C-alpha positions as CSV (number, residue, x, y, z in Angstrom):
1,X,-9.5,-3.5,-21.0
2,X,-7.2,-1.8,-18.5
3,X,-6.9,1.4,-20.6
4,X,-9.9,3.0,-19.1
5,X,-8.8,2.3,-15.5
6,X,-5.4,3.6,-16.2
7,X,-6.9,6.8,-17.6
8,X,-9.1,7.1,-14.5
9,X,-6.2,6.5,-12.2
10,X,-4.1,9.1,-14.0
11,X,-6.9,11.7,-13.8
12,X,-7.2,11.0,-10.0
13,X,-3.5,11.3,-9.4
14,X,-3.3,14.5,-11.4
15,X,-6.3,16.0,-9.7
16,X,-5.5,15.0,-6.2
17,X,-1.7,15.7,-6.2
18,X,-0.5,17.6,-9.2
19,X,-3.3,20.1,-9.7
20,X,-4.3,20.7,-6.1
21,X,-2.1,23.4,-4.5
22,X,-1.2,23.2,-0.8
23,X,-3.3,26.4,-0.2
24,X,-6.4,24.6,-1.5
25,X,-5.8,21.8,1.1
26,X,-5.3,24.3,3.9
27,X,-8.4,26.3,2.8
28,X,-10.5,23.1,2.8
29,X,-9.3,22.2,6.3
30,X,-10.1,25.7,7.7
31,X,-13.4,26.5,5.9
32,X,-14.8,23.0,5.6
33,X,-17.9,22.9,3.5
34,X,-17.9,26.7,3.0
35,X,-14.6,26.4,1.0
36,X,-15.1,27.1,-2.7
37,X,-11.9,25.1,-3.5
38,X,-13.6,22.0,-2.3
39,X,-16.3,22.3,-5.0
40,X,-13.7,23.3,-7.6
41,X,-11.6,20.2,-6.6
42,X,-14.6,17.9,-7.0
43,X,-15.5,19.5,-10.4
44,X,-11.9,19.0,-11.6
45,X,-12.2,15.3,-10.8
46,X,-15.2,15.1,-13.0
47,X,-13.7,17.1,-15.9
48,X,-10.3,15.3,-16.0
49,X,-11.7,11.7,-16.5
50,X,-14.2,13.1,-19.2
51,X,-11.3,14.8,-21.1
52,X,-9.1,11.7,-20.9
53,X,-11.8,9.3,-22.0
54,X,-13.2,11.8,-24.5
55,X,-16.5,10.1,-25.1
56,X,-19.8,12.0,-24.9
57,X,-21.5,9.0,-23.3
58,X,-19.0,9.1,-20.4
59,X,-20.7,12.2,-18.9
60,X,-22.6,10.1,-16.3
61,X,-19.5,8.2,-15.0
62,X,-17.6,11.4,-14.8
63,X,-20.4,13.1,-12.9
64,X,-20.5,10.1,-10.5
65,X,-16.8,10.4,-9.9
66,X,-17.1,14.1,-9.2
67,X,-20.0,13.6,-6.8
68,X,-18.3,10.7,-5.0
69,X,-15.1,12.7,-4.7
70,X,-16.9,15.6,-3.1
71,X,-18.7,13.3,-0.6
72,X,-15.5,11.5,0.4
73,X,-13.5,14.7,0.7
74,X,-16.3,16.4,2.7
75,X,-16.4,13.5,5.1
76,X,-12.7,13.6,5.5
77,X,-12.4,17.3,6.3
78,X,-15.3,17.1,8.7
79,X,-14.2,14.0,10.6
80,X,-10.4,14.3,10.3
81,X,-8.5,15.3,13.5
82,X,-4.8,16.0,14.1
83,X,-4.2,12.5,15.6
84,X,-5.9,10.6,12.8
85,X,-4.7,12.5,9.7
86,X,-2.7,9.5,8.4
87,X,-5.6,7.1,8.7
88,X,-8.0,9.5,7.0
89,X,-5.5,10.1,4.2
90,X,-5.2,6.3,3.5
91,X,-9.0,5.8,3.8
92,X,-9.7,8.8,1.5
93,X,-7.4,7.4,-1.2
94,X,-8.7,3.8,-0.9
95,X,-12.3,5.1,-1.2
96,X,-11.4,7.1,-4.3
97,X,-9.7,4.1,-5.9
98,X,-12.6,1.9,-5.0
99,X,-14.9,4.3,-6.9
100,X,-12.7,4.3,-9.9
101,X,-12.6,0.4,-9.9
102,X,-16.4,0.3,-9.7
103,X,-16.8,2.8,-12.6
104,X,-14.3,0.8,-14.6
105,X,-16.1,-2.5,-14.0
106,X,-19.5,-1.0,-14.7
107,X,-18.4,0.7,-17.9
108,X,-16.2,-2.1,-19.5
109,X,-17.4,-5.2,-17.8
110,X,-13.9,-6.8,-17.7
111,X,-15.1,-9.8,-15.7
112,X,-17.8,-11.6,-17.7
113,X,-17.4,-14.4,-15.2
114,X,-15.6,-14.9,-11.8
115,X,-14.0,-18.2,-12.8
116,X,-10.7,-16.8,-11.5
117,X,-12.1,-17.2,-7.9
118,X,-12.2,-21.0,-8.6
119,X,-8.6,-21.0,-9.7
120,X,-6.2,-22.6,-7.2
121,X,-3.4,-20.1,-8.2
122,X,-5.5,-17.1,-7.1
123,X,-6.1,-18.6,-3.6
124,X,-2.4,-19.6,-3.4
125,X,-1.3,-16.0,-4.0
126,X,-3.8,-14.6,-1.6
127,X,-2.8,-17.1,1.1
128,X,0.9,-16.5,0.5
129,X,0.6,-12.7,0.7
130,X,-1.5,-13.0,3.9
131,X,1.0,-15.4,5.5
132,X,4.0,-13.1,4.8
133,X,2.4,-10.2,6.8
134,X,1.2,-10.6,10.4
135,X,1.4,-14.4,10.7
136,X,5.1,-14.4,9.6
137,X,5.9,-11.6,12.1
138,X,4.3,-13.5,14.9
139,X,6.2,-16.7,14.1
140,X,9.5,-14.8,13.9
141,X,8.9,-12.8,17.1
142,X,7.9,-16.0,19.0
143,X,10.9,-17.9,17.7
144,X,13.5,-15.3,18.6
145,X,11.8,-13.9,21.7
146,X,14.0,-15.9,24.1
147,X,17.1,-14.2,22.7
148,X,15.7,-10.7,22.9
149,X,18.4,-8.4,24.4
150,X,15.9,-5.8,25.7
151,X,12.6,-5.9,27.6
152,X,10.5,-3.9,25.2
153,X,10.9,-0.4,26.5
154,X,14.4,0.2,25.2
155,X,13.6,1.2,21.6
156,X,15.3,4.5,21.7
157,X,14.2,6.8,18.9
158,X,12.7,4.0,16.8
159,X,9.3,4.7,15.3
160,X,6.4,2.9,16.8
161,X,5.7,-0.4,15.0
162,X,8.3,0.5,12.3
163,X,10.0,-2.8,12.6
164,X,6.8,-4.7,12.0
165,X,6.0,-2.8,8.8
166,X,9.5,-3.0,7.5
167,X,9.3,-6.8,7.9
168,X,6.0,-6.8,6.0
169,X,7.4,-4.8,3.1
170,X,10.7,-6.7,2.9
171,X,9.0,-10.1,2.9
172,X,6.4,-9.0,0.2
173,X,9.2,-7.5,-1.9
174,X,11.3,-10.7,-1.7
175,X,8.2,-12.8,-2.6
176,X,7.5,-10.6,-5.7
177,X,11.1,-10.7,-6.7
178,X,11.2,-14.5,-6.5
179,X,8.0,-14.9,-8.4
180,X,9.4,-12.6,-11.1
181,X,12.7,-14.6,-11.2
182,X,14.8,-11.5,-10.2
183,X,17.1,-13.2,-7.6
184,X,19.6,-10.3,-8.0
185,X,17.0,-8.0,-6.5
186,X,16.7,-10.2,-3.4
187,X,20.4,-9.9,-2.9
188,X,20.3,-6.1,-3.4
189,X,17.5,-5.8,-0.9
190,X,19.3,-7.8,1.7
191,X,22.5,-5.8,1.1
192,X,20.6,-2.5,1.4
193,X,19.0,-3.5,4.7
194,X,22.4,-4.7,6.0
195,X,24.0,-1.3,5.2
196,X,21.2,0.6,6.9
197,X,21.4,-1.6,10.0
198,X,25.2,-1.6,10.2
199,X,25.4,1.9,11.7
200,X,22.8,1.2,14.4
201,X,24.5,-2.1,15.4
202,X,28.0,-0.6,15.3
203,X,26.9,2.2,17.7
204,X,25.1,-0.2,19.9
205,X,28.3,-2.2,20.5
206,X,26.1,-5.0,21.7
207,X,26.9,-8.5,20.3
208,X,23.7,-9.9,21.6
209,X,21.7,-7.2,19.8
210,X,23.6,-7.8,16.6
211,X,23.0,-11.6,16.7
212,X,19.3,-11.0,17.6
213,X,18.8,-8.7,14.6
214,X,20.7,-11.0,12.3
215,X,18.6,-14.0,13.3
216,X,15.4,-12.1,12.8
217,X,16.5,-10.8,9.4
218,X,17.6,-14.2,8.1
219,X,14.4,-15.7,9.3
220,X,12.3,-13.0,7.6
221,X,14.2,-13.4,4.3
222,X,14.2,-17.1,4.6
223,X,10.5,-17.4,5.1
224,X,9.8,-15.1,2.1
225,X,12.3,-17.0,-0.1
226,X,10.8,-20.4,0.8
227,X,7.3,-19.1,0.2
228,X,8.2,-17.7,-3.1
229,X,10.0,-20.9,-4.3
230,X,7.0,-23.0,-3.1
231,X,4.5,-20.9,-4.9
232,X,6.5,-21.0,-8.1
233,X,6.8,-24.8,-7.8
234,X,3.1,-25.2,-7.2
235,X,2.3,-22.9,-10.2
236,X,4.2,-25.1,-12.6
237,X,2.8,-28.4,-11.3
């Protein structure tokens, strides 16, 4: 059942990244709706899915993909500004993927029922993933705040909110590794983070900062590990 969606996703990736030259992107940003490359790009996103699926009856879904791609890209180039390029890129890709998912569901009807929504495991996974993002960050930050060796303005050249998103990713990766039973990957991830952090902490020459970062890292990994172990245990009850 997933074959159609995989083909649609492949067509999207090829059309948006592999077969779209940089000069097309610049031309669209400069000429907006007057840019012929915008229309060629949308047409390409209709042709590629049709060729990959290779069914005459798929002409309507292919046409819908092409039209939706044009509308989404047109909205992006008209509303995108220098300060929100990243947000528009993410929204643009999410909308394109949402269209592909909708076409896939409409064409193949993979869900004859929504009984999975009544499955405890589904809600356990959703809750665990949610808990490992912002809630876990707030818990860790609150717990170690009394040991913070800086006031908040002394971040140096650190990217804004980078630490928060690094925490999200590391906890989600640890959670996935635990569910998959790849404990060695958890050790590799912790070692990799330690290596990257070592240089910063060595240059800082601040024992309090080192201990603060270590506590935060251990808490982050510990929460992700315990969550993964708990979910695995509940799955096999």
